[in-house]
VMD Tcl script that builds the backbone (N, CA, C; Angstrom):
set m [mol new atoms 120]
animate dup $m
set s [atomselect $m all]
$s set {name element resname resid chain x y z} {
  {N N MET 1 A -4.167 -2.921 -18.742}
  {CA C MET 1 A -5.602 -2.986 -18.485}
  {C C MET 1 A -6.114 -1.560 -18.249}
  {N N SER 2 A -7.220 -1.221 -18.909}
  {CA C SER 2 A -7.680 0.098 -18.798}
  {C C SER 2 A -8.422 0.282 -17.436}
  {N N SER 3 A -8.687 1.529 -17.016}
  {CA C SER 3 A -9.255 1.759 -15.769}
  {C C SER 3 A -10.755 1.232 -15.713}
  {N N GLU 4 A -11.374 1.286 -16.954}
  {CA C GLU 4 A -12.717 0.722 -16.999}
  {C C GLU 4 A -12.712 -0.847 -16.799}
  {N N GLU 5 A -11.737 -1.489 -17.434}
  {CA C GLU 5 A -11.612 -2.914 -17.277}
  {C C GLU 5 A -11.333 -3.262 -15.831}
  {N N ARG 6 A -10.452 -2.492 -15.209}
  {CA C ARG 6 A -10.121 -2.739 -13.796}
  {C C ARG 6 A -11.375 -2.488 -12.926}
  {N N ALA 7 A -12.148 -1.482 -13.154}
  {CA C ALA 7 A -13.338 -1.278 -12.408}
  {C C ALA 7 A -14.349 -2.409 -12.547}
  {N N ARG 8 A -14.517 -2.872 -13.794}
  {CA C ARG 8 A -15.372 -4.023 -14.033}
  {C C ARG 8 A -14.915 -5.255 -13.261}
  {N N GLU 9 A -13.611 -5.515 -13.295}
  {CA C GLU 9 A -13.044 -6.658 -12.589}
  {C C GLU 9 A -13.318 -6.594 -11.116}
  {N N LEU 10 A -13.049 -5.397 -10.543}
  {CA C LEU 10 A -13.351 -5.265 -9.090}
  {C C LEU 10 A -14.782 -5.351 -8.753}
  {N N ALA 11 A -15.641 -4.793 -9.580}
  {CA C ALA 11 A -17.098 -4.874 -9.347}
  {C C ALA 11 A -17.557 -6.347 -9.384}
  {N N ALA 12 A -17.055 -7.105 -10.311}
  {CA C ALA 12 A -17.435 -8.562 -10.442}
  {C C ALA 12 A -16.914 -9.287 -9.181}
  {N N ALA 13 A -15.711 -8.968 -8.774}
  {CA C ALA 13 A -15.111 -9.641 -7.619}
  {C C ALA 13 A -15.895 -9.306 -6.355}
  {N N LEU 14 A -16.337 -8.074 -6.163}
  {CA C LEU 14 A -17.047 -7.711 -5.027}
  {C C LEU 14 A -18.434 -8.331 -5.035}
  {N N HIS 15 A -19.020 -8.466 -6.181}
  {CA C HIS 15 A -20.386 -9.139 -6.367}
  {C C HIS 15 A -20.231 -10.575 -5.940}
  {N N ALA 16 A -19.205 -11.250 -6.474}
  {CA C ALA 16 A -19.016 -12.652 -6.119}
  {C C ALA 16 A -18.775 -12.830 -4.614}
  {N N ALA 17 A -18.020 -11.898 -4.012}
  {CA C ALA 17 A -17.714 -11.949 -2.568}
  {C C ALA 17 A -18.973 -11.806 -1.760}
  {N N LEU 18 A -19.915 -10.995 -2.198}
  {CA C LEU 18 A -21.154 -10.821 -1.499}
  {C C LEU 18 A -22.009 -12.135 -1.498}
  {N N HIS 19 A -21.697 -12.938 -2.471}
  {CA C HIS 19 A -22.479 -14.268 -2.576}
  {C C HIS 19 A -21.594 -15.379 -2.140}
  {N N GLY 20 A -20.603 -15.171 -1.365}
  {CA C GLY 20 A -19.780 -16.233 -0.819}
  {C C GLY 20 A -18.604 -16.660 -1.638}
  {N N GLY 21 A -18.350 -16.067 -2.730}
  {CA C GLY 21 A -17.151 -16.529 -3.624}
  {C C GLY 21 A -16.045 -15.520 -3.408}
  {N N LEU 22 A -15.100 -15.855 -2.521}
  {CA C LEU 22 A -13.987 -14.969 -2.273}
  {C C LEU 22 A -12.808 -15.082 -3.230}
  {N N GLU 23 A -12.689 -16.142 -3.999}
  {CA C GLU 23 A -11.553 -16.338 -4.908}
  {C C GLU 23 A -11.405 -15.230 -5.913}
  {N N PRO 24 A -12.534 -14.714 -6.623}
  {CA C PRO 24 A -12.328 -13.655 -7.519}
  {C C PRO 24 A -11.770 -12.409 -6.836}
  {N N LEU 25 A -12.229 -12.147 -5.595}
  {CA C LEU 25 A -11.683 -10.942 -4.852}
  {C C LEU 25 A -10.268 -11.157 -4.509}
  {N N ASN 26 A -9.854 -12.343 -4.152}
  {CA C ASN 26 A -8.428 -12.617 -3.843}
  {C C ASN 26 A -7.602 -12.394 -5.096}
  {N N ARG 27 A -8.099 -12.725 -6.257}
  {CA C ARG 27 A -7.351 -12.557 -7.493}
  {C C ARG 27 A -7.262 -11.031 -7.870}
  {N N ALA 28 A -8.414 -10.312 -7.663}
  {CA C ALA 28 A -8.454 -8.944 -8.045}
  {C C ALA 28 A -7.625 -7.953 -7.242}
  {N N ILE 29 A -7.461 -8.344 -5.881}
  {CA C ILE 29 A -6.733 -7.472 -5.060}
  {C C ILE 29 A -5.528 -8.217 -4.509}
  {N N PRO 30 A -4.302 -7.844 -5.004}
  {CA C PRO 30 A -3.095 -8.527 -4.568}
  {C C PRO 30 A -2.876 -8.375 -3.055}
  {N N PRO 31 A -2.233 -9.329 -2.491}
  {CA C PRO 31 A -1.954 -9.196 -1.070}
  {C C PRO 31 A -0.989 -8.018 -0.726}
  {N N ARG 32 A -1.216 -7.391 0.425}
  {CA C ARG 32 A -0.358 -6.308 0.891}
  {C C ARG 32 A 0.875 -6.859 1.552}
  {N N PRO 33 A 2.056 -6.268 1.350}
  {CA C PRO 33 A 3.152 -6.717 2.094}
  {C C PRO 33 A 2.923 -6.513 3.586}
  {N N ASP 34 A 3.453 -7.295 4.378}
  {CA C ASP 34 A 3.389 -7.154 5.831}
  {C C ASP 34 A 4.079 -5.859 6.244}
  {N N LEU 35 A 3.327 -5.004 6.836}
  {CA C LEU 35 A 3.828 -3.716 7.236}
  {C C LEU 35 A 4.908 -3.806 8.332}
  {N N ASN 36 A 4.926 -4.912 9.051}
  {CA C ASN 36 A 5.942 -5.021 10.163}
  {C C ASN 36 A 7.339 -5.398 9.597}
  {N N THR 37 A 7.354 -5.889 8.349}
  {CA C THR 37 A 8.651 -6.241 7.825}
  {C C THR 37 A 9.313 -5.189 6.910}
  {N N GLN 38 A 8.587 -4.070 6.726}
  {CA C GLN 38 A 9.201 -2.947 5.921}
  {C C GLN 38 A 10.173 -2.263 6.763}
  {N N GLN 39 A 11.252 -1.838 6.096}
  {CA C GLN 39 A 12.313 -1.067 6.743}
  {C C GLN 39 A 12.252 0.367 6.319}
  {N N SER 40 A 12.620 1.300 7.262}
  {CA C SER 40 A 12.507 2.691 6.934}
  {C C SER 40 A 13.735 3.167 6.216}
}
mol reanalyze $m
mol bondsrecalc $m
mol representation Tube
mol addrep $m
């Protein structure tokens, strides 16, 4: 995916989130691993 395509995907997801649709945002931004379970 090009950086322009990624930027468009994120912009669309943020726009949807502003109007109450969080699913596109959840798809666009993968979950972060729990920082408490990472080992040094």
